[in-house]
N, C-alpha and C positions, 0 to 999 in steps of 0.2 A: 262206774257202778260199784256199789258197796256189796260185799258178800252178805248173804243171809245169815250164815253161821261161820264163825271161825274158832279154832282152838289152837292155842300156843303153849308148848311145853307142858301139856296136860298130863297129870299123873294121878293115880288113885291107889292108895295103900289102905290096908285094913289090918288090925291087930288080931292074931290068932294065938292059940295055945302054944304053937311052935315058934312065935315071933311075928314079925311084920311080913305080910304078904303083898306083893305088888301085883295088882290087877291090870293097871294101865300104866304105861311108862313113856313119857315124852311124846305124846301124841301132837302131831301138827296136822291140821285139817282146815280146808276152806271150801265152802259151798256157795256158789253164786245163784242168784235168782234163776228159777227154772231148771236148775241141775237136778239130775236123779243119780244118787250115789248109793250103791249097795255096799253094806259091810258084812263080810263073811268071816268064817273061821270056825274052829272046832268048839264044841260045847265047853263052857267054862272059860273061854278065852277073854271074856269081858265085853262082848258086843252089846248086851243089854245095858250094862253099866255105862258104857260110852254114850249110848242113846240118852240115857237119863241125865247124864251130866250135861250134854249139849242142849237138852230141853230145859235145863234148870231145875229139874226134879231132885237132883242130888248135887252135892258140893264136892269139888275136887280136893285132893290133898295138896296139890300144887298146880300152878299154871293159870291161864286166863281163858275165858269163853266170852265171846261176843255173839249175841242173838238179836237179830233185827236192829243192829246198831247200838245196842246197849251192853255194857260190861256187866255180866251177871253178878259178879262179886260185889258190885256197888248197890244192888237191889235187895230189899227184904223179900220175904216169902209172898207177902200180899202184892208187892210191886211186880214180882215175877209172874204171879197169876194174872195180873192185869195186863201185862205184856202179852201173855199167850192168848188171852181171850180175844177172839176175833181175828187173830193172826196166825195161829198154830193149830194144826189138827193132829189127832193121834189115832192110831189103829193098832191094837195089840192082838196077840194070840188068843188071850182070854177077851171076851167081848166087852166086858164092863158095862153092860146095859143094866138099868134099874128095873128089876122084876115087877115092881109095883106100878110101872108106867107103861103105857102102850108104845108101840113102835114110833108113832108120830110124836108122842110126848117126849120120848127119848131124844129125838132129833131136835125138838123145839127148845130143850134145855140149853144146847149149844148156842142157838140163836138168842135166847134170852140173856145169857151170860155176856154175849158180845154187844147187847143193846140194839139188836136189829129189829126192825119193823116187820109187819106181815109175817109173823113167825109161823103160824099154821099153814099159810099158803106156801111159803118157801119150804117148809118141812115136807109137805105133801108132794111138792114138785120133785124134791130129791128122792123121796121114796118111790115115786113113779119111775124116775131115771134108773134106779137100781132093780126095777121089776117087782116092786112090793105094793103096787097100787091096791091090791085086794087084801093086804095084810096090815094096813096102817093101824087098825084098832085092835090088833092082836097084842098080847103080852109076851115078852121074851120066852117064857117057858112053853108057850104055845107054837114057837117058831123052831125050825130046824137050826142046826149050827150054821149052815151056809146062809140061811135067811138072817140069823142074828148078826153075822159079820157084814151082811149087806146094810142093815140098819146102822151098824157102826161106821160103815163107809159114808153113808148119808149124813150121819152126824159129824163126821170129820170134815167133810167137804161143804157142809151147810154154811159155814162162815167165810167161804172163799179163801181158804188159808194161804198165807204166803209161803209157808213151809209145813211139810207133813212129816211126822216121825211115825214109822211103822216098825213094829217088832214082831217078826214071824206072822204076818197077817193071815197066811193060809195054813199055818202049822197045825190047827185043830180040825182041819176039814178033810173030807174024802176027795178023791181025785177029781170027780166031776164038779163038785162044789168049789174046789181050789182053783180049777181052771176059770170058772165063771167069775169068781171073786177077783182073780188076778186081772182078767180082761176088763172088768168094770173099773178096778182100781187104777190101771194105767190109762184107761180112756178118760176118766174123770180127772187124772192129774194133767193130762194134756189139755183138756177142756178148760181147766182153771189155771193152768200155768204155774202150778205150785212147785216149789223146790221139794225134793224128796230125800230123806235119809232112811234107808231101808235095811234092817237087820233080817238076814234070812240064811237058812241052810240049803235053800233050793236054788241050785245053779241055774235052772231055766228062768226063775223069777229074777235072779241077780243080773242075768244076761240082758234083760229088758231095760236095765239102767244105762246111764251114759258112762259111768265108771264103776269099777269094782275095787274096793279096798279090802285087804285081809288082815285080821288080827292074828298074830302068830305068837310063838312062845315068848314069855316074858312081857306080855301086853304091848308089843310093838306093832305099829301099823305099817302094812306094806302095800304099795300100789301095784 
């Protein structure tokens, strides 16, 4: 069985006024289908940068990344986007919903980009699954933070993703909303069998994953 995501000798440096700053250094990582991996560490340790690199949203300074069997350095931006469409789901701390579209329309976009049929029906079923049957035709500004994140969950899982990238998915929520979203998040992950790469400061959330990796000083990954 081939890994969903692998990283070899992965490093990221940026130039600053004081010289070159190493954010990530010699990262080695492998995630198999269905694995749930939490990435923890202090603020500024490079967790979100690592997630962006693994998803092909950013380019490394050195090293290689394979996503869904493809070497990302061999793909252009359009090819990376085509690879992600229908295979990869994203959930962020900021919800990134389109305010000019209703909840159901925000979910339909993911299905449209993936070329899926019965988009309205499938989007509606996902919104029912996350408890928003009565809010499908509301716009994001009319929804609470927890409701917006549930729309984002429905959008992420609508394409039955092989891998899900999540960056602090409960970071902007109050305790009650955070617990509800976390339960839905892990229930859906099990239902769809998606691999998961989760960046979080929340030790309780991290403990629900199969493995916890920590980014420490100097951008080194520790298991």
